[in-house]
N, C-alpha and C positions, 0 to 999 in steps of 0.2 A: 464129774458127774454127768460127761456125756451120756455112760450108759442107768444112766438114775433118767434123764432124758428120754434115753430110749425108749427104755420099758415102758413111763410113765406117758406118750405117746400113743406108744402102739396102744395100750390102754383106752385111750380116751380116746384116741380117733376111728379107733376097730385096726382089724387086720389092711386089706383094701387102704387110707387111709393113711393108715400109721407107716408102712412103707413104704407107702408112699413119699412122705414126708423124708423117711427116712434116704431114703435113695436120692431126696434131692440137695438132702443136706450135704451127703455124700459128694455128688457132682460137684455142687460150689468148691468143696474142700479139694477135690481132683481140679477143678479151673481153676487152682490158684489160694484161691481165697485162703485169711490163715483160722478156720473156727477148727483144726483139730487141735488136740488137749498139748501133742509138740507139735515144735517147730516146723515139721515137717508139713506141705504141701503141695499141693501138685501130683500127678506121678508117682509120684518118688515116694508119698504117704501112703501108697495102695501098694506099694512094693518091697517094701521094706519085712525083719524080721518082726515086726511088731504091724504090721498091716491082718494078722487077720483077727483080731479087733477087734478092727474098723470094717471087714467085709462082714464079718457079725451081724452088721446091727441091723441090716434090714430081718435078720431071722431073728432075732430077738426082739422085732418089735412084734413079728408076726405070730412068736409065741404069744407075750403078750395080750395085744387083739383079739390072737382067737381065743382063750381063754373071759378073755374080760367079754364076748360075745355068749362065752357061754354062762355067766354071770359069776366066773373069778373076780370080780373087781366092785367098789362104793361098797355095800353096805353090808356087803360079806366077807369080814375085815382079816378075816383069816382067808380065804381063798384068794383072795385082795392080795396079801404080804405074798402065799407060796407062787400066785404069776409072777408078782414082782421079781421074787427071788430066782427063780428059774427063767425069770429070762434075763438076769442080770450075771446067773451065774454064767447060763450058756455063753456069756458072750466071751469072762475071764475063760473058762474050759476050752474055745473055743480059739482065743487068740491062742491062748497058752500050749495049744495043739499043731496051730500055726508056727511056733516060736523055736517048735521038738523040731524042727527039720534044718534049724537051722546053728541051735548049741546040745540039743539032745532033752529024751524025755525027759530023765531028774532032773536036771537040770531049770528047764523051761515049766516044769511044775516048780521050782524053789523057789525059782525068782517072777515066773508067770499064773503062776494059779494062789498059789497059796497066802504072798502076800498081800490080796487084792478078795481071798473070802470075805474078812470085816469089813470089808467097803462096802460088796458087793451084801451085805443083810443090813447096815445101816440104809443104806440109797433101796433096799424092800419096805424097810419100813418107813421111809417120806413119803417112797412114790403111795404106801397105802393110807397112811394121812390124806396125801393130797388127794386121791382117786376117791377116798373117803373122805373128804370136806365137796369136794365136787358135788355126790350126792349129794349130800343134807341142801350145799345150794342150788342146786334141783330142780328138791322140791318145792322148795320154799316161793 
């Protein structure tokens, strides 16, 4: 659910604050707090073959934040979904690209991208619903 949170935070807080929040999260993990999905924490989490997923988080928050600032969120459900999916897929693609340096492109796509496409889709749907609910509650 890390990628879900990154995409929603970017859209919810906007580009600058969303990226800052994600960088703060990464700094906590880099400092040694066990906040990442894997047991790795500290500098090792940001240097291994799967570090690309974490490294991409601020960029993904920026994607969803920029799109949200341009109206791709809240009441515009389809645009919000595209924004959320783009941020989630960016993380998966960047992570697989980073992983490919260790295990090769074909294997990285098979183990580091393809298995996560459906999850990215589901997280984008959930993110869209959360942002839509936020929009509805802010109008009342």
